[in-house]
N, C-alpha and C positions, 0 to 999 in steps of 0.2 A: 445521434451524439447521446451520449449517455450523460445525461444532467443531474439526476436523481440526488447524487450524492453528494452534492453542492449544498450549501443552507438555505435554506429558503428565501426566495428573489435572486439567487446568484444564477438560477437557471434563465431565469428572465434579461439578466444582465450579458450571459454568452450567449444567448438563442438567436442574437443577429447574425452570427458568424456561421452559423450552420450549413448556408448555402455554398461553402468553399470548401467545404470538409473530403480526406483523404479518405480510404476505404478503413484505416487502421481506427476505429472506431470513434469517427470524429475528431481525431486531433490533428490540430493544423501543419500541415506540411512544414518542412525548414527551407521552403524556396520562399515562405510567407513574404509579400510586398513588404510589409511595413519592415522587417528584419534587414532585408534584404537592400534596403532603401539605401546606396552609398552617401546619406549625410555623417560628419564628423561624428568619432565618437564620445567626444564631450556633449554633444547635441543630442544626441540618444540619448545618454543617461540625463540630462537636464530635463528632456520631455519625460521620461520613465519619473524619476524623481514626482516631477509635476502629478503625473496621474498617479505615484503611490499616495500624496498629500490627499488628492481628492476620493481617494480608496478610502483613508481613514476619515473621511467627514462622512461615509457611506455612497458614494457617487457610483452608481452600478454603472453609467455608459463608462466611466474612466475604468471602471474593473473590465468590461468587454473589451476596451482598447488592448489593455495590457495584456488581457488573453492573447486577442490578435496577434501582437508583438512576440508574446515568450513563447507559448504553446507548442509553437514545432521545435524549436530549439532546447526547451525540456525535455518533449516526448523522445527526440534523438537523444538526448544523454540515459534518460532512463531505461530503453532499450536495450541500449548498448551495456547497460549493467545488469537489468533483470534477464534480457533476450525471451522476452514473452511478451507480445503488442498488448496483451489485456492487462496484465500485471502493471507494465510501463503507464498506460492509461491512467491505472488506479492509483499510480505514484504521482502524476504529474497533477490528478483531481485534488489531490490532499495538500500538493505545495499551494496549489491557488487557494486550496480552503485556508490555508496558513494565512499566506498573502493577503486575504481579506480580513479574516480576524485578527491579526497582527502588523498592521498598515500601520497604525499611529504607532509603532515602538521604529518605525525605517528614520534611520538616519544617514545622511549621503556623507558625513565624516566617516563614516565604517567602510564605505564601499558602495557600490552601484546595487540599484534595484535588481537588476538581470543576475549581478553576480550574489545576489543572495537568494535570488530563486534558484539558480544553479545550485548554490549549496543546500537547499531545503532538498531538491529533488536529488541528488548524490546521497546524503544523509538515509533519505526516506529508501534509495532503489537499494543501497549496500546493506541496510537492516533487511528488506524483505531478502536478501540471497545469504543472508549470515542465516536467518532462520529457518530458511530452504533447506542447508546444508546440514544445519541442527535437526531437522526433523527426518533428513534422512538419515542421519545418523543414529537418532536414536530407534529409528523402523529396523535397521539392522542389526543393533543392541537388542531390541527388547521383541521384535516377531518370532514367533514360534516355530521352530522348524517344522513341526508335525503338520502344520496347517498352510505351511509353503510365502516365501516372501511374496510372490505375487497375489493372493489370497488377501493380504494385508494390504496390499499399494492402493488399490481402491478410496479405501477410509481415509488414509492418508492423503494423498492426491487430492479430496475433495476439500479439506482443511488448506491444503498449501495452495493451489490453485486458485480459490477465492475466499481470501481470507474475509474480504467486507462484502462478498455477492449473498447470492441467493443459497449457493451450494454452502457459504459456511455458515449460516443460519441455520440449515440441515444438520450440520457437524455439531453446532454448540447445541442446538435443541436435542441430538444423540448424547450427548456429552452430559447434559442434564439429566440423564435417566441414568446413570452409571451411581453405582454408592458414593457416597461424600468424599471418601477419600481417594478412590479411584479420579474422580471428577478434577478432586484438585490440582492431583500429579498430571494429569492429562492436559488441563488447561495451562500449567506451569509451562510444560512440554511445547505442545503445538502453539497455543498463543500467547507465549510467555517470552519463548524462544529460550529457556533457559536448559542445560543439560542435566541428564540423571543425577550428576555429583551436586551440580547446585541447585536443583529440587531437594536433595537429600538437606543440604544444610538448610536452605531456607524452613523447611520441616521441621529441624532437628529427629531426621529420622533414619535409620540403618540404610546405606544404600542398598544392600539387600531388598530390606522391604520395599523402597521404592520403585526399584526395579520388576519387584513381583506384581505391584498394582499397577504400573503401566502396562505388564505385561497382557494382565486379565483383562484392565481397561481396554487395551485396544481387539481384546477379540471382541468381547463384547459391543465396541465402539464399532466393528466390522459387520457383526448381526445385525444391528440396530440400523445401520445404512444401508444395508442389505434387504432387510424387511420394507425401509419404506422408500426406496428406488422402484 
C-alpha cells in the first residue's frame, strides 16, 4: 500500500488495514465487510458521523476505521472516472487527506460523511480528467510536426501519468531548467490545466507569443527528459 502521500502519522493510522488489500495498489475492495454490513442507512451514517467527530480530535484509530469503511467504494468511483488504477489510488488518497484535515468542518445537517467523501473523490477525479484532456489538446496544438507527435508524447505522458509521483518530480525538475517565460507557460498548461488562450490572458501576452513559448518549451522539455532517462 502506498502510504507516503498521507500526512505524517496517517500512514500509521491506516497501516492496520494492509492485510486485506487487493492488487490495485492497496485500495480496499468494494466488498469491504464494513460497507456490506446490512445495518440500516441511518445507523451507518450515525457511525460515520461519530468517526468524523473523533477524527476532528486527531483520533487515528477512527481515521483507520473510516478508511476501512470508505476506501473500496471511493476507489471504485474514482476508477470509473479516471480509468487508470494508479490515478484512482491517488485521487482516493487526496480525498482521505482532505477528510483528515477538514474533519472539524463536517456537519451532519449538510449530508452524510460518505456523501461528502464521494463528492471529494468525484471532484478530484473530474479535475484530473479535464487536465488530461487539456494536456492532450495542448500537445496536439503545440507539438512541432517536424519532430513528430510520438516523439513529444513521452514528455507529456510523464507529466500526465504521475502528477504527484516520482515521474512528476522529474518533469518539474526538467521544467525548472527552462527559461523563465517558457517555464511559466508550461507550468500553467501542464500543472495548472489552463488552455493556451487562458494562459495568454493570465500573462497578458499575445496568443502567438504563448504558443511559441510552449512549442519551444516542449522541445527543450523532451530533450531534458530524454537525457535524464
